Every structure is written in C-alpha cells, then in structure tokens.
C-alpha positions as CSV (number, residue, x, y, z in Angstrom):
1,M,24.2,14.1,18.7
2,P,25.2,11.9,21.7
3,T,23.9,8.4,21.7
4,D,21.8,8.7,24.9
5,Q,20.3,12.0,23.7
6,N,19.6,10.5,20.3
7,S,17.9,7.5,22.0
8,T,15.7,9.8,24.1
9,L,14.7,11.8,21.1
10,A,13.8,8.6,19.2
11,L,11.6,7.5,22.1
12,Q,9.8,10.8,22.0
13,V,9.3,10.7,18.3
14,Y,7.9,7.2,18.1
15,R,5.7,7.8,21.2
16,K,4.2,10.8,19.4
17,L,3.8,8.8,16.1
18,N,2.1,5.9,17.9
19,Y,-0.3,8.1,19.8
20,R,-1.1,10.5,17.0
21,L,-1.3,8.2,14.0
22,L,-2.0,4.6,14.9
23,P,-5.2,4.9,17.0
24,F,-6.8,7.1,14.4
25,L,-5.7,5.0,11.4
26,A,-7.0,1.9,13.4
27,C,-10.4,3.5,13.7
28,L,-10.6,4.0,10.0
29,Y,-9.7,0.4,9.3
30,I,-12.2,-0.8,11.9
31,I,-15.0,1.0,10.0
32,A,-13.6,-0.2,6.6
33,Y,-13.6,-3.8,7.7
34,I,-17.1,-3.7,9.3
35,D,-18.6,-2.2,6.2
36,R,-16.8,-4.8,4.0
37,V,-17.9,-7.9,5.9
38,N,-21.1,-7.0,7.6
39,I,-22.7,-8.8,4.7
40,G,-21.8,-12.0,6.6
41,F,-24.2,-11.0,9.4
42,A,-26.8,-9.5,7.1
43,K,-27.0,-12.9,5.2
44,L,-28.5,-14.5,8.3
45,T,-31.8,-13.0,7.6
46,M,-31.3,-11.1,4.3
47,S,-31.0,-14.2,2.2
48,T,-34.2,-15.7,3.5
49,Q,-36.2,-12.4,3.2
50,L,-35.0,-11.6,-0.3
51,G,-34.8,-15.2,-1.5
52,F,-31.0,-15.2,-2.1
53,S,-29.3,-18.7,-2.3
54,D,-25.9,-19.4,-1.0
55,S,-24.5,-19.0,-4.5
56,I,-26.1,-15.6,-4.9
57,Y,-24.7,-14.5,-1.6
58,G,-21.2,-16.0,-2.3
59,L,-21.1,-14.1,-5.7
60,G,-22.3,-10.9,-4.2
61,A,-19.9,-11.1,-1.3
62,G,-17.0,-11.8,-3.6
63,I,-17.8,-9.4,-6.5
64,F,-16.7,-6.5,-4.2
65,F,-13.1,-7.6,-4.9
66,I,-13.5,-7.3,-8.7
67,G,-14.2,-3.6,-8.4
68,Y,-11.4,-3.4,-5.8
69,F,-9.0,-5.2,-8.1
70,L,-9.7,-2.9,-11.1
71,F,-9.1,0.4,-9.3
72,E,-6.5,-0.5,-6.7
73,I,-3.3,0.4,-8.5
74,P,-4.6,3.6,-10.0
75,S,-5.9,4.7,-6.6
76,N,-2.6,4.2,-4.8
77,L,-0.6,6.0,-7.5
78,I,-3.0,8.9,-7.3
79,L,-2.6,8.9,-3.5
80,Q,1.1,9.2,-3.9
81,R,0.6,12.1,-6.2
82,V,-2.1,14.1,-4.4
83,G,-1.3,13.2,-0.8
84,A,-3.0,10.9,1.7
85,K,-5.1,13.5,3.4
86,I,-7.4,14.3,0.5
87,W,-7.4,10.9,-1.1
88,I,-8.2,8.8,2.0
89,A,-10.9,11.3,2.9
90,R,-12.4,10.8,-0.6
91,I,-12.3,7.0,-0.3
92,M,-14.0,6.9,3.0
93,I,-16.9,9.3,2.1
94,V,-17.6,7.5,-1.1
95,W,-17.6,4.0,0.4
96,G,-19.8,5.2,3.3
97,L,-22.4,6.4,0.9
98,L,-22.3,3.2,-1.1
99,A,-22.4,1.0,2.0
100,G,-25.5,2.9,3.2
101,A,-27.2,2.4,-0.2
102,M,-27.2,-1.4,0.5
103,V,-30.4,-0.6,2.5
104,F,-32.3,-0.4,-0.8
105,V,-31.2,-3.8,-2.2
106,S,-34.1,-6.0,-3.3
107,T,-32.8,-8.0,-6.2
108,P,-29.7,-10.0,-7.0
109,L,-28.7,-7.6,-9.7
110,Q,-28.9,-4.6,-7.3
111,F,-26.9,-6.7,-4.7
112,Y,-24.2,-7.4,-7.3
113,C,-24.0,-3.8,-8.5
114,L,-23.7,-2.2,-5.1
115,R,-21.1,-4.7,-3.9
116,F,-19.1,-4.1,-7.0
117,L,-19.3,-0.3,-6.6
118,L,-18.4,-0.6,-2.9
119,G,-15.2,-2.3,-4.0
120,V,-14.5,0.5,-6.5
121,G,-15.1,3.1,-3.7
122,E,-12.8,1.5,-1.2
123,A,-10.0,0.6,-3.6
124,G,-6.7,1.9,-2.5
125,F,-7.6,2.4,1.2
126,F,-5.6,-0.4,2.7
127,P,-2.4,-0.2,0.5
128,G,-2.7,3.5,0.8
129,I,-2.4,3.3,4.6
130,I,0.5,0.8,4.4
131,L,2.3,3.2,2.0
132,Y,1.4,6.1,4.4
133,L,3.1,4.3,7.3
134,T,6.4,4.1,5.3
135,Y,6.3,8.0,5.2
136,W,6.6,8.0,9.0
137,Y,8.2,4.7,10.2
138,P,11.6,3.4,9.3
139,A,11.8,-0.3,8.4
140,S,13.1,-1.2,11.9
141,H,9.8,-0.1,13.5
142,R,7.4,-0.9,10.6
143,A,6.2,-4.4,11.5
144,T,5.1,-3.3,15.0
145,A,3.4,-0.2,13.5
146,T,1.7,-2.3,10.8
147,A,0.7,-5.0,13.3
148,T,-0.8,-2.4,15.7
149,F,-2.7,-0.8,12.8
150,M,-3.9,-4.2,11.5
151,A,-4.9,-5.3,15.0
152,S,-7.9,-3.0,14.3
153,L,-8.9,-5.7,11.8
154,A,-9.4,-8.0,14.7
155,L,-10.9,-5.3,16.9
156,A,-13.4,-4.7,14.1
157,G,-14.6,-8.3,14.7
158,V,-14.7,-7.8,18.4
159,I,-16.8,-4.6,18.0
160,G,-18.7,-5.4,14.9
161,S,-19.9,-8.9,15.7
162,P,-21.8,-8.1,18.9
163,L,-22.9,-4.8,17.4
164,S,-24.3,-6.5,14.3
165,G,-26.0,-9.2,16.4
166,F,-27.6,-6.4,18.6
167,I,-28.8,-4.4,15.6
168,M,-30.3,-7.3,13.8
169,T,-32.0,-8.6,17.0
170,Y,-33.4,-5.5,18.5
171,L,-33.9,-3.0,15.6
172,D,-35.7,-5.4,13.3
173,G,-39.0,-4.0,12.2
174,I,-38.4,-0.5,13.6
175,S,-39.6,2.3,11.2
176,S,-40.5,-0.5,8.6
177,L,-36.8,-1.4,8.2
178,T,-35.5,-5.0,8.7
179,G,-32.6,-5.7,10.9
180,W,-30.2,-6.1,8.0
181,Q,-31.3,-2.8,6.6
182,W,-30.6,-1.1,9.9
183,L,-27.2,-2.9,10.0
184,F,-26.1,-1.4,6.7
185,L,-27.4,2.1,7.6
186,I,-25.9,2.4,11.0
187,E,-22.6,0.9,10.1
188,A,-22.2,3.2,7.1
189,L,-22.5,6.5,8.9
190,P,-19.1,6.5,10.7
191,A,-17.3,6.1,7.4
192,I,-18.8,9.4,6.1
193,I,-18.1,11.2,9.4
194,L,-14.5,10.0,9.7
195,G,-13.9,10.8,6.1
196,I,-14.5,14.4,6.9
197,I,-12.3,14.3,10.0
198,V,-9.4,12.7,8.0
199,A,-9.1,16.0,6.0
200,L,-8.6,17.9,9.3
201,W,-6.5,15.4,11.2
202,L,-3.9,13.8,8.9
203,E,-0.8,15.4,7.4
204,N,0.7,14.1,4.2
205,G,4.1,13.5,5.8
206,P,6.5,14.5,8.7
207,E,7.3,17.8,7.0
208,Q,3.8,19.1,7.8
209,A,3.5,17.7,11.3
210,R,3.2,20.7,13.6
211,W,2.7,18.3,16.5
212,L,6.4,17.4,16.2
213,T,9.1,19.8,17.5
214,S,11.6,21.0,15.0
215,N,14.3,18.8,16.5
216,E,11.9,15.8,16.4
217,R,10.9,16.5,12.8
218,D,14.5,16.9,11.7
219,W,15.6,13.7,13.4
220,L,12.7,11.7,11.9
221,L,13.3,13.1,8.4
222,C,17.0,12.3,8.8
223,Q,16.2,8.7,9.6
224,L,13.8,8.3,6.7
225,N,16.1,10.1,4.2
226,A,19.1,8.0,5.3
227,E,17.0,4.8,4.8
228,S,15.8,6.0,1.4
229,L,19.4,6.8,0.3
230,A,20.6,3.4,1.5
231,K,17.9,1.7,-0.5
232,Q,18.9,3.5,-3.7
233,Q,22.6,2.7,-3.2
234,S,21.9,-0.9,-2.5
235,G,19.9,-1.3,-5.7
236,H,16.4,-1.2,-4.3
237,I,13.6,-0.8,-6.8
238,I,12.1,2.7,-7.2
239,S,10.4,2.4,-10.6
240,F,7.0,0.7,-10.7
241,K,7.7,-0.6,-14.2
242,K,11.0,-2.2,-13.0
243,A,9.2,-3.7,-10.1
244,L,6.8,-5.5,-12.4
245,W,9.7,-7.5,-13.7
246,N,10.9,-8.6,-10.3
247,S,10.1,-12.2,-9.4
248,K,9.9,-11.4,-5.6
249,L,7.0,-9.1,-6.2
250,W,4.9,-11.8,-7.9
251,L,5.9,-14.5,-5.4
252,L,4.7,-12.2,-2.6
253,T,1.5,-11.6,-4.5
254,L,1.0,-15.4,-4.6
255,V,1.7,-15.6,-0.8
256,Y,-0.7,-12.8,-0.1
257,F,-3.4,-14.4,-2.3
258,S,-3.0,-17.7,-0.4
259,I,-3.4,-16.0,3.0
260,V,-6.3,-13.9,1.9
261,M,-8.1,-17.0,0.6
262,S,-8.2,-18.3,4.1
263,F,-8.9,-14.9,5.7
264,Y,-12.0,-14.1,3.7
265,G,-13.3,-17.7,3.9
266,I,-13.4,-17.2,7.6
267,S,-14.6,-13.6,7.6
268,F,-17.6,-14.0,5.4
269,W,-18.7,-17.4,6.8
270,L,-17.7,-17.3,10.5
271,P,-21.1,-15.9,11.6
272,Q,-23.0,-18.7,9.8
273,I,-20.6,-21.4,11.1
274,I,-21.2,-20.3,14.7
275,N,-24.9,-19.6,14.1
276,N,-25.4,-23.2,13.1
277,L,-23.7,-24.3,16.3
278,V,-25.8,-22.1,18.6
279,R,-29.1,-22.9,16.8
280,Q,-29.8,-19.6,15.1
281,N,-29.4,-17.3,18.1
282,L,-28.3,-14.0,16.5
283,M,-27.2,-12.2,19.7
284,L,-25.2,-15.2,20.9
285,T,-23.7,-15.6,17.4
286,G,-22.5,-12.0,17.6
287,L,-20.9,-12.4,21.0
288,L,-19.2,-15.7,20.2
289,S,-18.0,-14.4,16.8
290,A,-16.0,-11.7,18.7
291,I,-13.8,-14.3,20.5
292,P,-11.6,-15.3,17.5
293,Y,-11.0,-11.7,16.7
294,A,-10.2,-10.8,20.3
295,T,-7.6,-13.6,20.4
296,A,-6.1,-12.4,17.1
297,A,-5.9,-8.8,18.2
298,I,-3.6,-9.7,21.1
299,G,-1.5,-12.2,19.0
300,M,-0.9,-9.8,16.1
301,I,0.7,-7.1,18.3
302,V,2.9,-9.7,20.2
303,I,4.1,-11.3,17.0
304,G,4.7,-8.0,15.2
305,H,6.8,-6.8,18.1
306,S,8.7,-10.0,18.1
307,S,9.4,-9.7,14.4
308,D,10.8,-6.2,14.9
309,R,12.8,-7.1,18.0
310,N,14.4,-10.2,16.3
311,N,14.8,-8.5,12.9
312,E,13.1,-11.5,11.3
313,R,10.1,-11.8,9.0
314,S,9.9,-15.1,7.2
315,W,9.6,-17.5,10.1
316,H,7.1,-15.2,11.8
317,I,4.9,-15.3,8.7
318,A,5.3,-19.0,8.0
319,L,4.7,-20.2,11.5
320,S,1.7,-17.9,11.9
321,A,0.3,-19.3,8.6
322,L,0.8,-22.9,9.8
323,A,-0.8,-22.1,13.1
324,G,-3.8,-20.7,11.1
325,S,-3.9,-23.9,9.0
326,L,-3.9,-26.0,12.2
327,G,-6.8,-23.9,13.6
328,L,-8.9,-24.4,10.5
329,L,-8.2,-28.2,10.6
330,I,-9.3,-28.3,14.2
331,S,-12.5,-26.4,13.5
332,A,-13.2,-28.7,10.5
333,I,-12.7,-31.9,12.5
334,Y,-14.7,-30.8,15.5
335,N,-17.3,-28.8,13.6
336,D,-20.1,-30.2,15.8
337,T,-18.6,-29.2,19.1
338,L,-18.9,-25.5,19.9
339,T,-16.0,-25.2,22.3
340,L,-13.5,-27.0,20.1
341,A,-14.7,-25.4,16.9
342,L,-14.5,-22.0,18.5
343,F,-10.9,-22.8,19.7
344,G,-10.0,-23.8,16.2
345,L,-11.5,-20.7,14.7
346,S,-9.7,-18.5,17.3
347,L,-6.3,-20.2,16.5
348,A,-7.0,-19.8,12.8
349,S,-7.8,-16.1,13.2
350,L,-4.7,-15.4,15.3
351,G,-2.5,-17.2,12.8
352,I,-4.0,-15.7,9.6
353,L,-4.1,-12.1,10.9
354,S,-0.6,-12.3,12.4
355,A,0.8,-13.6,9.1
356,L,-0.9,-10.8,7.2
357,S,0.4,-8.0,9.5
358,V,4.1,-9.1,9.4
359,F,3.8,-9.8,5.6
360,W,3.7,-6.1,4.7
361,S,7.2,-5.7,6.0
362,L,8.6,-7.8,3.1
363,P,7.6,-5.7,0.1
364,T,8.4,-2.4,1.8
365,A,11.9,-3.8,2.5
366,F,12.8,-3.7,-1.2
367,L,10.4,-1.3,-2.8
368,S,10.2,2.5,-2.5
369,G,8.8,5.6,-4.3
370,S,6.4,4.8,-7.1
371,A,7.5,1.1,-6.9
372,A,6.2,0.9,-3.4
373,A,2.9,2.7,-4.3
374,G,2.3,0.6,-7.3
375,G,3.8,-2.6,-5.9
376,L,1.8,-2.6,-2.6
377,A,-1.4,-1.9,-4.6
378,L,-0.6,-4.7,-7.1
379,I,0.0,-7.2,-4.3
380,N,-3.2,-6.1,-2.5
381,A,-5.2,-6.0,-5.7
382,F,-4.3,-9.5,-7.0
383,G,-4.2,-10.9,-3.5
384,N,-7.7,-9.7,-2.9
385,L,-9.0,-11.5,-5.9
386,A,-9.0,-14.3,-3.3
387,G,-11.7,-12.2,-1.6
388,Y,-13.8,-12.9,-4.6
389,L,-12.8,-16.6,-5.2
390,S,-12.8,-17.7,-1.5
391,P,-16.5,-17.0,-0.6
392,V,-17.6,-18.4,-3.9
393,L,-15.6,-21.6,-3.4
394,V,-16.8,-22.0,0.2
395,A,-20.4,-21.6,-1.0
396,W,-20.0,-24.1,-3.8
397,I,-18.3,-26.7,-1.5
398,K,-21.0,-26.2,1.2
399,T,-23.7,-26.6,-1.4
400,Q,-22.1,-29.8,-2.7
401,T,-21.4,-31.4,0.7
402,G,-24.0,-29.8,2.9
403,N,-21.5,-28.5,5.5
404,F,-18.3,-26.4,5.9
405,T,-15.9,-29.3,6.7
406,Y,-14.3,-29.6,3.3
407,A,-14.3,-25.9,2.7
408,L,-12.2,-25.5,5.9
409,Y,-9.8,-28.1,4.6
410,M,-9.4,-26.2,1.4
411,L,-8.7,-22.9,3.2
412,A,-6.1,-24.7,5.4
413,T,-4.3,-25.9,2.3
414,W,-3.8,-22.3,1.0
415,L,-2.1,-21.4,4.3
416,I,0.3,-24.3,3.9
417,I,1.1,-23.1,0.4
418,A,1.9,-19.6,1.7
419,A,4.2,-21.0,4.4
420,I,6.1,-23.1,1.9
421,I,6.8,-20.3,-0.5
422,I,7.9,-18.0,2.3
423,L,10.4,-20.5,3.7
424,L,11.7,-21.5,0.3
425,K,12.1,-18.0,-1.2
426,F,12.1,-15.4,1.6
427,R,13.9,-17.1,4.6
428,T,16.0,-14.0,5.3
429,S,16.2,-11.1,7.8
430,V,15.0,-7.6,7.1
431,S,18.6,-6.3,6.9
432,R,19.5,-8.8,4.2
433,L,16.3,-8.2,2.3
434,E,17.1,-4.5,2.3
C-alpha cells in the first residue's frame, strides 16, 4: 500500500479507536475511582457520626486493597480467557452493588468487611483495561491512549469532589439518610448501569469491531500481529511463569508501589487537608479539591503525548515523579496557607498521575500474551498494597504529630525512590526496551 494511503488509513483507524473506545473506558474509570475514594469525603461526617477514629478510617480505607491484591491476578487471567466484554461488565455490576451497600455501615467490623469485599469486586478492572488497550493500540500509540484513559482518574476528582460536597451538604437528612449515606448510594448506581452497557458496547478485540471497515480492520490487525511477531522474535516474554523470574518485572512493581504510596496518600486525605484550611466548609472543600485533579488531567495528556512523540518513557516518568515530590514538599512546608498548599497539591497531583500514566508503557513493552495479563495484574496487585499501607501510615503519622506535615514528607520520599529506580534501571527508549 502506498505510504500516503497507508498514513491516511492509520489516521482513520486511530481516530475511530479514540472516539469509540477511550471516552467510554474513561467513563468507566471515573466511576471506579469515585466509588473507591469517596470514602475520603464520607469521613468528614461519617467518622464523627459513627464514632470512627482516624485509625479505624485509615484501616478501612486501606483494607480495600487487601481484597484487591488477593484477586487481582486471577481476575486478569480470567479476563484474557473469557474476554473483556463479559468480565468487565461483571466487575462493574458487583462493585456497584457493594459500593451501594456502604449505606448500611454502622460498626467498624461492617466497615472493614464491605471495604474488603469492594476490593474483591473491583479486582482486575484497571489492569484489565490496560491489557485491553494492548489489543487495540500498538506500542507507538499506547502511552497517549493510556494517558487519555487515565486522565479520567483526574477528571473523577474534578467531577467527584464538587459532587460529593454537594451531596453531603444538601441531601443530609433527606428521607432519614445522612449525607454520607446518600453519597454512597448515588455514586454506586452508575457502576451498575454502565456494567450493563459494557456488555452491549465493547468488543473483545478488533476482529469483532463492526464499526471498522474491512480495510481498517485488516490494517490494524496487520500492525498488531507484526508487533506481536517482532516481540516473539526478539525474545519478549510470553509465559507468565517466565515473567515471574524476570527482574525487570519486580523492579517495576517496586516503582509502581512507590508512586501509588504517594497517590493514595493524597487521594484519601486531600479532602481533609483542604477542609482543615477552609474551616470545615464542605461545599468549598469539594470545589477546591477539584483544582489539583483538573491540573493533573491536562498535564497527563500533554506528557503522555510527549512520551509517544519522543519515543521515550524513563525521563518522562522520573521527572514527573520528582515534580510530584516537589509539590508534596511545598504543600507540607506551606500547610497553613491555602493558596500555596493548593499549588503544591496541584503540582503533586500532576506529577504523580503523569508518572502513573506513562509507567504502563514500560511493562507492555516487554510482556505479551499471558505474561502481559498476569504481569500487569501482578504489578498492579503488589503496587496497590501501597493503597493499604499509605492511608494507614498517614493516619498514624497524623495521630502522632497532630498534622499532615511529616506524612507529606514521607509520601514525597517514595516518589524520589521511584525516580531513582527508573533512571538507574530503565533509562532507555521504547524501541530498545522492545
């Protein structure tokens, strides 16, 4: 096929993929993230009304990730076997039902159990989507696609923070339900509805995509098959068992763990940090909490596009992590000044989320097949143990010191560790990794 015609066809295919897949997948992730971290807003009144201490809250917020960890790898391997359509639909419906059941929490034990089961229900969703993107996007376009998808993580904060503030301010006491109960109920319903839509909207791969013409489908499959063949010929890892013995997989797991430590430290405690600065104004807390996420949403797409355009991953990840660390330090030093603290939290969110989005181009550059399914799940599972450890540590440090300053220093240190590992062990281009 002539080069100019091939280029035109490529533009048509990627335009269709971007319009058909990414907005819908982004919507799913927005709901997933809101249901996962709305506990941060619920705490503002839930803890007082139910008598939960910071330690109880920290353990309940984090225990989600124990269930997530235990079922992550099996879930992703099942997805590869049965297909994304049915499995992602199942995940969303189950977690929606469990998220809604948080309305009935009245004791710490109920709180712990439901948070644990919510982790079990959602296990496999995120790495499943990352794996699903490899079915459609060659490596040269994957960082941009992943960053665009993960920008929904930031958009979830932009949407979820004001929405949570509104619900807890204006629905409190209606029909004998508290604001935090309405929060869990209203924000759980979209997961169930979208779970049903998933079964009707998604295809398991390009072969089933009736919205691509035959020429477009053949061209895309040719690109993906050529990339798969090149991986096999260059010694890329296909077997999950073999991947478990690869040092790069475990180093990436440590990098991801380090970034996630800072990410969930911010996610679960951001509303309370801002709420303390605005003197317990829930609506204003919701509006201001959206600013760091809005900043991150723009930065993620820009940095992901830059990573693809320059065919470079390591410096993009490392510099983003260091920017996030700097932002955390600023917010710690100026924790009593709203404008500067908010600037620091915005820079931290931009750096952390940008590092996370580009990060996923590294493991998919040398893993494929069952190695990719299991490897992505393993990285995400072990990495998300930080989602358990981080809120617990932040709660403990805050209890010991009376403020968030030293907790933010601790989170900043984890980002520096991630940047050092990336620059020492993964300072290479995508083409050389592959």
